[in-house]
C-alpha positions in Angstrom: -30.1 18.8 0.5 -26.3 19.4 0.9 -24.4 21.9 -1.2 -20.8 22.9 -1.7 -21.0 25.7 1.0 -21.7 23.1 3.7 -25.2 24.4 4.5 -27.4 22.5 6.9 -30.0 20.2 5.3 -33.2 18.5 6.4 -34.1 15.0 5.7 -37.7 13.9 6.4 -39.2 10.5 6.1 -42.8 9.8 5.0 -43.6 9.3 8.6 -42.6 12.8 9.4 -39.3 12.3 11.3 -36.7 14.9 10.5 -33.1 15.7 11.5 -30.5 18.3 10.6 -26.9 17.9 9.7 -24.2 19.9 8.0 -22.5 18.4 5.0 -19.2 18.4 3.3 -18.7 18.0 -0.4 -16.0 15.7 -1.8 -13.5 17.0 -4.3 -14.7 16.5 -7.9 -12.3 15.4 -10.5 -9.9 13.7 -8.1 -8.3 10.4 -9.0 -10.1 7.2 -8.1 -9.9 5.5 -4.8 -6.4 4.7 -3.7 -5.3 1.8 -1.5 -2.6 2.2 1.2 0.3 -0.2 1.1 -0.3 -3.4 3.1 2.0 -4.3 6.0 4.8 -6.8 5.7 2.7 -9.5 7.3 0.0 -9.1 4.6 2.5 -9.2 1.8 4.1 -12.4 3.2 0.9 -14.3 3.8 -0.6 -15.3 0.4 -4.1 -16.5 -0.2 -5.7 -18.6 -2.9 -8.6 -17.3 -5.0 -10.5 -19.8 -7.2 -13.4 -20.0 -9.6 -13.7 -18.2 -13.0 -15.3 -15.0 -11.9 -13.1 -14.4 -8.9 -9.9 -15.2 -10.8 -10.8 -13.2 -13.9 -11.7 -10.2 -11.8 -8.5 -10.5 -9.8 -6.4 -10.6 -13.0 -8.1 -7.5 -14.2 -7.4 -5.6 -11.0 -4.1 -3.6 -11.3 -3.9 -3.5 -7.5 -3.6 -7.4 -7.4 -0.1 -8.8 -7.1 -0.2 -12.2 -8.7 2.1 -14.9 -7.1 0.9 -18.0 -9.0 -1.8 -18.8 -11.5 -2.8 -22.4 -12.0 -5.2 -23.4 -14.8 -6.4 -26.5 -16.5 -6.2 -26.4 -20.4 -10.0 -25.8 -20.6 -9.9 -23.0 -18.0 -6.9 -21.4 -19.6 -8.9 -21.2 -22.9 -11.8 -19.5 -21.1 -9.5 -16.9 -19.5 -7.8 -16.2 -22.9 -11.3 -15.4 -24.3 -11.9 -12.8 -21.6 -9.6 -10.2 -23.2 -7.1 -10.1 -20.3 -3.6 -8.7 -20.9 -0.9 -10.9 -22.3 1.3 -10.1 -19.2 -1.4 -11.6 -17.0 -2.1 -14.6 -19.1 1.6 -15.4 -19.4 1.6 -16.2 -15.7 -0.5 -19.3 -16.3 1.0 -22.6 -15.0 -0.7 -25.6 -16.6 -2.2 -27.9 -14.0 -4.7 -30.7 -13.8 -7.7 -30.6 -11.5 -6.2 -33.1 -9.0 -3.2 -30.7 -8.5 -5.5 -27.8 -7.8 -7.6 -30.0 -5.5 -4.5 -30.8 -3.5 -3.8 -27.1 -2.9 -7.3 -25.9 -2.2 -9.0 -29.0 -0.8 -11.5 -31.4 -2.5 -14.5 -29.4 -1.4 -13.7 -26.2 -3.4 -15.6 -25.6 -6.6 -12.6 -24.0 -8.5 -13.6 -24.6 -12.1 -10.0 -25.5 -13.0 -8.6 -22.1 -11.8 -6.6 -21.1 -8.7 -4.7 -17.9 -8.2 -2.3 -17.2 -5.3 -2.1 -13.5 -4.4 -1.7 -11.1 -1.5 -4.6 -9.4 0.4 -5.5 -6.1 -1.2 -3.9 -3.1 0.4 -6.0 -1.3 3.0 -8.3 1.6 2.2 -10.0 4.1 4.5 -13.5 5.7 4.1 -12.0 9.0 2.8 -10.2 7.1 0.0 -13.4 5.2 -0.9 -15.3 8.5 -1.3 -12.7 10.4 -3.3 -14.2 12.2 -6.3 -17.7 12.4 -4.8 -19.4 15.7 -5.7 -21.7 17.6 -3.4 -24.8 16.6 -5.3 -23.8 13.0 -6.1 -26.0 10.2 -4.6 -23.9 7.7 -2.7 -24.5 4.5 -0.7 -22.2 2.9 1.9 -23.1 -0.4 3.5 -21.8 -1.0 7.1 -21.7 -4.5 8.6 -21.8 -4.9 12.3 -20.1 -8.1 13.3 -21.3 -10.1 10.3 -18.9 -13.0 10.4 -20.0 -15.5 7.7 -17.8 -15.1 4.6 -20.6 -16.4 2.3 -22.9 -13.7 3.6 -20.3 -11.0 3.3 -19.4 -12.1 -0.2 -23.0 -12.1 -1.2 -23.5 -8.6 0.2 -20.4 -7.4 -1.7 -21.9 -8.8 -4.9 -25.2 -7.0 -4.3 -23.5 -3.8 -3.2 -21.6 -3.7 -6.4 -24.7 -4.4 -8.4 -26.7 -1.6 -6.8 -23.9 1.0 -7.0 -22.6 1.2 -3.4 -19.3 3.1 -2.9 -17.9 0.9 -0.2 -18.6 -1.7 2.4 -17.5 -1.1 6.0 -16.6 -4.0 8.3 -14.9 -4.3 11.6 -11.3 -5.5 11.9 -12.5 -8.0 14.5 -15.6 -10.2 14.3 -15.6 -10.1 10.5 -14.2 -12.5 7.9 -10.7 -12.1 6.4 -10.2 -11.8 2.7 -10.3 -15.4 1.6 -11.1 -17.5 -1.5 -14.5 -18.4 0.0 -15.4 -14.7 0.4 -14.1 -13.9 -3.1 -16.0 -16.8 -4.7 -19.2 -15.7 -3.0 -18.6 -12.1 -4.1 -18.3 -13.3 -7.8 -15.7 -10.7 -8.7 -17.1 -7.8 -6.6 -14.1 -8.0 -4.2 -12.0 -6.4 -6.9 -14.1 -3.4 -7.8 -15.8 -2.5 -4.4 -13.6 -1.2 -1.5 -13.9 -3.0 1.8 -13.0 -0.6 4.5 -12.0 -2.4 7.7 -12.2 -0.2 10.8 -11.4 -0.6 14.5 -14.4 1.4 15.7 -17.5 1.1 13.5 -19.4 3.7 15.4 -16.7 6.3 15.0 -16.4 5.7 11.2 -20.2 6.0 10.9 -20.0 9.4 12.6 -17.3 10.3 10.1 -19.7 9.5 7.3 -22.3 11.7 9.0 -19.8 14.6 9.1 -19.5 14.1 5.3 -23.3 14.6 4.9 -24.5 11.0 5.0 -27.6 9.9 6.8 -27.5 6.6 8.6 -30.3 4.0 8.4 -30.0 1.0 10.7 -31.8 -2.2 9.6 -33.3 -4.3 12.4 -36.4 -6.3 13.1 -37.1 -3.8 16.0 -36.9 -0.8 13.7 -39.6 1.9 14.1 -40.2 2.6 10.4 -40.9 0.4 7.4 -38.1 0.9 4.9 -40.4 1.3 1.9 -42.3 4.1 3.7 -39.1 6.2 4.2 -37.7 8.8 1.9 -34.2 7.4 1.9 -31.5 10.0 1.7 -29.4 10.7 -1.4 -26.3 10.0 0.7 -27.1 6.9 2.8 -25.2 4.5 5.1 -27.2 1.3 5.5 -26.2 -0.6 8.6 -26.9 -4.3 9.1 -26.0 -6.6 12.0 -25.3 -10.2 12.6 -28.2 -12.7 12.2 -29.9 -13.4 15.5 -28.1 -10.7 17.4 -28.9 -7.7 15.1 -27.3 -4.4 15.6 -25.4 -3.7 18.8 -27.0 -1.0 21.1 -24.0 1.3 20.6 -24.4 1.1 16.8 -28.1 1.6 17.0 -27.4 4.7 19.0 -25.4 6.4 16.2 -28.1 5.7 13.5 -30.3 8.5 12.4 -33.2 6.1 11.7 -34.0 2.6 12.6 -35.9 0.8 9.9 -37.3 -2.7 9.3 -38.3 -4.6 6.2 -42.1 -5.0 5.8 -43.1 -8.6 6.0 -46.3 -10.7 6.1 -45.6 -12.1 9.5 -45.1 -15.7 8.3 -41.3 -15.2 8.6 -39.6 -13.1 11.3 -36.5 -12.1 9.3 -34.4 -12.7 6.2 -30.8 -13.9 5.9 -28.6 -10.8 6.3 -27.4 -10.9 2.7 -31.0 -11.1 1.4 -32.0 -8.2 3.7 -29.1 -6.2 2.4 -30.0 -6.8 -1.2 -33.6 -5.8 -0.7 -32.5 -2.6 1.2 -30.0 -1.6 -1.4 -32.5 -2.1 -4.2 -35.0 0.1 -2.4 -32.4 2.9 -2.1 -31.5 2.6 -5.8 -35.2 2.5 -6.8 -35.9 5.7 -4.9 -32.8 7.5 -6.3 -34.1 6.7 -9.8 -37.6 8.0 -8.9 -39.3 4.7 -9.6 
């Protein structure tokens, strides 16, 4: 495995496939991930988050600039019981459900809470991996043209639950930060970095230079995921439903894997496939 001297390592799956790569250790003891300042356009264009988990997590995130906070009396009581700072709670503007419906639309399940904010400042992969020691296990999830905000939000929720360090998405053909995505993420948007990149393949190679091995998930994969010895430092790459991973992205993966299935179903929803894959990585790291 990798060490602080950057020695080459060998990773071998249970099927016997092996590859070599040099590794680079992160700097231990550094400050946590930092976000770059967003541009003027991001600061000017606010967005509305809604729902108890999304709003509570946003209020607890010091990187969030709060523009407005609307709450019904019942929802305000629930927020007050969450132990949030007085400065944050003092921003509450009393509102009834119909007023919030008017702002968000009648189809949004807002639970009496709506928060206007700015998109979070941008972060790059180096920032997301700050403080990672040479022997620390680390998981990064990369999404190749996954466009549905519900799926991306659900993947964020699972990634946070299973200890991922970051989620990579493309700047194009990927959902923007929205209330729908935040609601689906159930608070994970605030504690898990989303790294938006222009060239996903290039960023994956950057992860490889840092000692990560890259496992692409696709129905055409040559190895069953549960038969692989998944690497301690792993990038799991998933593609859009129906299309799968683009050939260029498959080309930069060290391994192409598939989920073992009975044959009665060809594939899973991408968010479900991501959750199963992340759980398998975590299970192996725990030696279960």
